N, C-alpha and C positions, 0 to 999 in steps of 0.2 A: 568388490567385484573387479576382476582383472580387465583393464582397459584394452589389452591386446586381444580379447575375445570378441570385440566388436569392430566392425569396419566403419570408419567415419565417412560420411558422404562428403562430396566436395563442398568446401566452405563451412563445414560443420566444426564447432568448437566445443570442447568438453568444459562444462561449467562446474560439475560436481562429480567426484569419483571416490567414494568412500563406502566401505561396507558392502551391502548387497545391491547398490544402485549406482548407475551412471546417468547423469543428466547432461544432455547437450543442449544447444540452443534450438534443436529441431525435434528431439525425442527423449523419452525416458526409457532406459533399458534397465530392467530390474529382475533380480532373482526373487520372484514373487512367491508368496505362500500358496501352496496348493497347485503349483504349476511345475511341469518338468522343464528344466533349463531356464532360460531367461525370457522375459516378456518384453517386447518392444512396442511402445505406444507413441505415436506422434504427439508432440506437445500441444498442438491445436485440438486434439481429441480429448485432452484431459480437462474436465470441467471444474472440478474442485477437489479438495483434500480434507481429510479429518485425521487429526493426530490424537492417539490415546495411549495410556499406559495399561499394561496387563501383567498377569502373573503375581506371584507372591514371594516374599523373602523367606529364607530358610529359618525354621525355629527348632533346629536340631539341638542346639545347646540348651535352650530352655526346656525342651522335651526330656533330654537326658538328665538335667537337674531335677525335674519334677518326678521322673521315674525313681531316681536315687532317693529323693526326699520321701516319696510315698513308700518305697520299700523299707526305708529306715523307720518310718512311723509304724508300719505293719509289724516289723520285727520288735520294736519297742512295745507294741501292744501285746505281743505274745508273751513277753517277759513280765508284763504288768498284770498277770493273772490273779495275783493276790489282792489287787486294789479293787476299788468299787467298779461295778458294772458300767456306770456312767462314763468313767474315764476310759475303760476298755472300748466302749462303743464309740466315743468321740475319736480316739486314736485310730480305730478301724475305719470309720467313715472318712476322716480327713486323709488318712494314708491311702485308702482305696481310690478316692477322688483324685488325689495328686498323681497316683500311679496311672490311672486311666487317662487323665489329661496329658500326661507325659507320653503315653503310648500314642494318643491321637496326634500330638505335635510331631513326633518322630515319623509316623506313617504319612501324615500330610506333607511333611518336608521331603520325603523320598518320592512321593507321587505328584508333587506340585509342578506347575508350569513356572519356569524361571522368569524373573522380571524382564520385561521387554517393552519397547516403544513401537507401536504400530502406526504406520502412515497408510491411510486408505485413500487412494486416488480414484475418483469416480470419472468415468469417461462419458462422452455425450451419448453413448449407446447404453448407459446405465450398467456397465460392467465395472467391476472393481479390480484394481491392481493394488495388492496389499504388500507392503514392504516392512520387514521386521528388523529392528536394531536391538542389540542386547542392552539390558538395563533400563531403569525408569528415567525419563527425561534425558534421553541420550543426546549429547551435543551434536553428533553427526546428523541425527534426525531433525533437530532444530535447524541446522545449517541447510539441509536439503529443502526444507519447507521455505526458508528465506530465499534461497537461490531459485526455487520453483516459481515463487511469486514474482520475483524480478524478471525471470525469463518469460512468464506469461504476459507481463506488462509490455515487454519488448516486442511481442508478436504483432 
């Protein structure tokens, strides 16, 4: 978040300014999920926080490989018409399953929620301020929680 977008109060110091959040010794200014613009919350009104990981990694490569392998087994099965019916059935079932699993992986990878780290700050009014950082176990999210705990102790 851009520090120039907020006005510091007199005597206010910035403790953390990375990603979608700015934490000062008096308030949290965050580009929160589900809110237009930024949300300002006094530090004294923040009761607790919870950090969690969400989203899923892309399985596009595995899906493409499974589609290719399944298609290859289905093609081999069509050329194996002269062999026993058991071999034809096994090639068809394994090829079709691999192809379907590959299609599922590709579709789920295109429609997925990307990996992210959420920090959910709860206020004394039981409202939530949710800040999202890209990637699992984001180091900036870890740093924000450490700085937040120190700032709350200093109040």
